[in-house]
N, C-alpha and C positions, 0 to 999 in steps of 0.2 A: 177696959184696958186695950190699948192699941196692939194690934197684931204685929208680927215682924214685918209683914208686907206693908202695913200701914206706915210703919216707921221708915221703911226703905223708900216708899213713895214720897214721904215728907222730906227725907234727906235729899232725894233727887231733886225735888222742887226747889229746895233751898240752894242746892249747888247750882242748878241751872239759872236761878235768879241771880246768884252771885256772879256767875260767868257773864250773864247778859249785861251786867253793870260795868264790866271791865272796859277800859278804853281800848281802841284798836291796837295801840302799842303794847299794852299789858296783855291783851289776849294773844297777840303774836309771840310775845316773849314767853308766856306761859306754855304755849304750844311747843316752842323750841326747848324750853326747860324739861318738859315731860318726855321729849325724845332722847334726852341724855341720861335718863335714869333706867335702872333695870325694869324689865317688863313684868308687871304683876297684874292681878285682876283689877285692883283699884286704879292703877295707872291706865289700863286699857279702857275702863269705864270712863274715867275722867277725860281721856283723849277723845272718846266718842262724844261726850257732851261738848267739848271744845270744838270738835269738828262740826257738830250740829250748829253751833253758834257762828262759826266761820261761814258755813254754807248760807245761813239765814242772812248774814250781813252782806255777803257777796251777791246773793239773789236780789236783795233790796237795791243795791247799787245798779245791778243789771236792769231792773225794772225802771228805776229813776232815769238812767241813761237812755233807755229805749223810748221814753216819753219826750226826750229833748228834741226840739225841732232840728237840731244839727246832727242828730244820730243817724248813722248809716246802718244801724243794726249791728248786732254782734252774733256771729254764727255759733260761737262756743262760749258758754257761760264762764265767768271768772272762776267759779269753783272747779269746773272741769279743766280749765287751763292750769289752775294751781295743782290739781291732782296729777295731770299729765306731767307737769314740771317735777313734782315730787317723785313720781315713778321713774322719770327719765334721769334723775340726778345720780351721779356716780356715788358709790358707797362712801360714806363719810362726808359727802357734800350736803350742804343744807340749802333749802330754797326759802327765801325770805317771803313768808306768807303776807307780811304787811304790805308788800307791793300790790297785792290783789284786793286790799281793803280800801283803796282810794280810787 
């Protein structure tokens, strides 16, 4: 019989796999939607998984762009740029994460 921890790990793996299959547009809209709901433990965990996926995709783009012969290099990663924009946004203002996914 699976333990509670085993079921939790299974559920997380399923959730992360589902998130990884989202289009950039859907991932960005899901991020935005979760910022509009009351904060609960489940929402916080979900936003953590979404953020992990956002970071992975942005890092992949950074690596791809760094290999380009026309690249001048990027001092700050897309993910860090996005976080800086999020932190610097006025209260109630949203930052379009989709901008950092292309």
